[in-house]
N, C-alpha and C positions, 0 to 999 in steps of 0.2 A: 474375500478381501481384495479390494481393487489395487491395481498397480499404481503406485504413486511416483514412480521414477520419471524424471524429465531429463532430456538431453539438449544441451544448448552448446553448439560449436564443439562437440566432442566431450564437454564437461558433463558427467553423469551425476545428477543429484538424486539421492535416495528418495527424497520428497521435495516438493516445490517451495518449501518454507525455509528461508535462509536469514541470517542476521542482516541488519541494515547498517549503513556507515554512520554509527552513532555510539552513545555510551554503552549499549549492549555488546559492542565489540571494541571496547576502548583499549584493550591490550591483548596479548597472546593468551594469557590465563583465562580471560573471559570468553575468548574464542574457543578454547578447549572446553569450557563449561557449557557453551552453546551447543557444541557437538554432542556432549554427553546428554544434554537436555533434549536432543532430538532434531536439531537443525539439519536440513539436508545440504547446506552449503554455508560458506562464510563470506561476508563482505566486511572488511575491516574499516575501522574509523578513518576518516579522511586525514591524510597528512599533507603538509605543505613544506616550503623551504624552511620556515621557522615554526616553532611550537606556538600554539595559540595562547594568548593571554586572556583567559575567559573571565568575563564579568561575573561577579557573585552577588546575590543568588542567581543561579542560571537555569533552574527547573522548578516548575510548580504544577501541581495537579489542581485543576479548577473544575467547577461543575459544568463548564462549557468546553472542556477539552485540556490538553496538556500544553503548557507554554514553556518555551525555553529560549535562552540566549546562548545556547551551545554554538561553539565555533568548530574548527577542526581539532585535531588531536593536541592535547597539551604536552604530549611526549615529543621530544625531538626526533627528527627523522633518523638520526643516527642510532637511536635506541630501537627504533622499529627495524632497521636494517640488521642490527647485530643480535637482537633478541626476540622481538615480538612477532615478526613474520615467521621465524623459525618455529616458535611455539604454535602459531596458527596452523602452519603447514603440517605439524605433528598430529593434528586432529584427524587427518586423513580424509578431508572434505575438499571439494573445489574451493580455491581461495580467489576471490575478486578483491583486488587491492584498490581502495579508493584514494584519489589524490586531487589536489586542486592548487590554485584556482585560475591564474592567468596563464597565457601561453608560455611566458618566460619561466614562471614557477614550475609548470608541468615539464618543460624542457629539461630542467635541472633535476627534478625528482624522478622522472620516468626511468632513466637508465639505472637508478639505484634499486628500484623495485622490481626490475625485470626478472632477476633470478627466482622470485617468489610468487609471481603473479600468473595464475592460470588465465586470468582476464583482468582488466582494469575498468574502474568506474571513475568518470571525471565529474567533478562538481565545480560549477562556476557560480551558482546562486544568482545567475543573471536573469532579470525579470523584464528586460526591455524587449523591443520589437526588432532591433537590428541584430541579425544573427552573427555578425562579424566576430564578437568576442568569443562566442561558443565555437565557431568554426575554427578559429585561430588556435584555441586551446586543443581542439580535436586533432588538428594537423600536427601540432607539436607532439602529441602522444603517439600518433601513427608513425611519425618519422623515427621515434626512438624504440618502439616496441613491435613485436611480431605476434602478439596475442590479441584476442578480441577486445575492442575498446567500446565501452558502453558510456553514453552520456546521460547524466542525471538531469532531468528536466524540472524546472519550476513550473507552477500551474499557470502557464501563459493563457491569455484569453483566446488567441488564435493558435491553439496548440498544433493544428494540422500544418500550418505554414512553417512553423519552427521545426516540427518533427521531420517534415519532408526535406527541409534545407539541411538538417543535420545528417539525414540518411545520405543525401546526394554528396555531402562533404566527406563521406567515408565511414561514418559510425557503423559499428557492427551490431548495436543494440541501444535501446533506450531504457532508462530507469525513471519511473514517474509515479508519484510527484514528490518534490521536496516540500518541506513545511511551508505553511501559508502565512503571509503577514505583510507588514508588521501588524501586531495585535497588542492588546493591552489588558491587564488586570490590576485592580487596585485593592490593597488590604484596607477594608472599611474600618478596621479598628484603629488604624493610624493615619490613613489617607495617603500613604506612600504606595508607589507601584511595587509589585511583588517581584518584578525582574530587576536585576542589578545593572542593566545596560545604562549608558548615559542618558538615553531618552526615556528609559523605563519601559520600552517596547520589547516584545518578544515575538516569537514565531509559534504558530499553532500547529499541533500535530495530534495524533490519536484519532479515535473514532469520528469526531465531527468533520474531519476532512475527507473521509472515505468517499462520499458521494461525489466530491470534486475530483478525486483521483479516478474514480470509475468513469466519469465523463471524459477525462483527459486520455485514459487508456482506450476507451471506446472510439473516440474521434481519431486519435493518432493511428490506431491499428487499421482504420479504413484507408489510410494513404501510404503507409510504409509496409515494406516486406521483411524488415528486420525484427528480431525478437524484442519483446517489451517485458521488463521485470516490473511488476506492480508494487507500490509501496505507498502507505498513507492510510493508517486507521485499521489495519488487519488485527482483529481481536479473537477470531475463532475460525473454525473450518469453513463455515458458510461464507465468510468474508473472502477466504482464498477462492472458493468456487465462484463467487461474484466477479472477482477481479479477472480470473481466467475466462469466464464467460464473456467478459468485456473484451478480451483479446490478449491478456497477459500470458506469458509462458511459465512464469514463476512469480513469487512474491518475496518481499522482504518485511521484516517485522522489527520495529524500533520501540515505540512507546509502550506497547504491551509488555515487551520484554523488560523494560525499565521497571514497570510497575509490578510485574508478576514474577520476574526472575527467569533464568535461562531454561527452566523446564517448560516454559510456555510454548517453545517451538514444537516439541514432541506432542504436547496437548493439542495444538492447533492441527498438526498432521493427523493425529488420531481422529479428531473431529471431522476432518475432511474425508478420511477413509469411511467413517460411519455415514456421512452424507452420501457419498458416492454409492455405497452399498445400498442404502435405503432407496435410492433412485434407479437402481439397476445398472449403473455404470460399472464396467470392469477395468477401465483405465482412465486416469485423470486427464490424459490428453484428449479424450473424447469430448470434454466440455469446453476446451479452448475455442473462443470465438463463437459460442453458441448464440449469443445475443445478436450477432450479425446474421446468423442463419434463420432466426426466428422472426426478424423484422419484416419479412415478406408476409407473415401471417398476422401482422398487427395492424389494426384499423384505428385511425383517429376517429373519435366519436364524441358527441356531446349529449347522448341520451343515456339513461340510467339502465345499468345491469345490476340487479339486486344480488348481493353476495349469497352464496349457498352456505347452509349450516350443517355441520356434522354434530349432531346432538350427543353422540357417544364421547366426543372429545371435549365437549363444553364442560367447564368446571363451575360456571355461574359466578365468575369473579366480578362480573359487571363492569370491566373496563371498557368494553365496547359501548355499553349503555351510557356510562358516565360522559364519554367523549363524543357522543352522537348529538350534534347541535340541531339535527332535524327531528329529534324525538321519535325516531322510527323503530327503536328497539325496546322490546319488553322481555323481561325474564321472570318467569314463574316456575312452573314445572319444567318448561323448555324455553329455549331462546327463540323468539319470533321477531321477524323483521316485517314491518308494514311496507308493502311495495308501493303504496300510495304516497307515503312520506319519504321513503328512502330516496336520497339524491344520487346514490351511486359514487360517493366520494372515495370510498375504499379505505378510510381511516380505520374503521373497525377491524378490517382484515389484518392490518399491520399492528394493531394493538393487542390482538389476541395472543396469549402466551402459549397456547396449545394447538394452534393451527386448526381451530374448530370452524373458522370462517375462511372462505375462499372466494376468489373472484376471477373471472376469465380475463386475463390481461391482453389476450390476443383479440378475442371477441368476434372473429370472422364467422365462426360457426354458430354463434348464438345472437347475432344482431337482430333487433326488433325491426 
């Protein structure tokens, strides 16, 4: 069994899977349930000066991902201070307190959460290119607190510039990414938007935004030296591994916990352990930043490398054949790929449910 413990600024997480600042940690009781469900740490739902007046409906599961018009906590900060943080701390896990949004609001809230926070996460939901609002919010928190301050990042186009500026302003870590949007879904039975916001718009989260999160983590970790907590579309142990290989030190889970319940944290941690064992890793920290170390072995190419087939794993489901637009795959007694037709697009490899197909993503050792 691999070691799943991660240590961030002296906070020891039993595994790198924690709650995110959302409905899965909406109060102290649910934080306790998350701990029972196997979370390695707690990040509480964001609070601000006033409780949020959340539009309803505020959450929807669509075939393109999860939409929400969730805001910060609908509970008043006084309730969090008197009750919810005490319950969250009783779970016995590191507690990251999330708060927002402007510098003035954070300056008012930060001293109140100080007794309960092992670290804080700041949310600004800022998506512009001027870093001033983010930096001002950060400075307000740093002035009031003596614990690590993590800045939650929206999926900025130039994530490296923003991330570096935040680090230089004193952030102790980054959390990325926030949900993506605005987006929209319409109930085709009525023609109305499914979100209850004034515009009908919402924010996208869940598995569809994971590739965006991976890119942001990968790019940011190239230019900063502070820890990154990955969030956005983690559904299983392999997703955790992917984020850590991109450069994350730990991950948060939001949408999957909403959909599957608090037991999902332990399930994901168990799957991560099984993945590490299957690959021969003894410690989860071994995979951190792996994608940055393998980049030197990766060659850009425009020529075809035909995928290899493990016939023993192939169940002849024909998913690969159905989606091969080059008509290079035939399945009879065995799966055969016509090297003269194969374009090397790689789709069949990612479609295979049993890993019966593989392709050399590095390709330096097999270039034609």
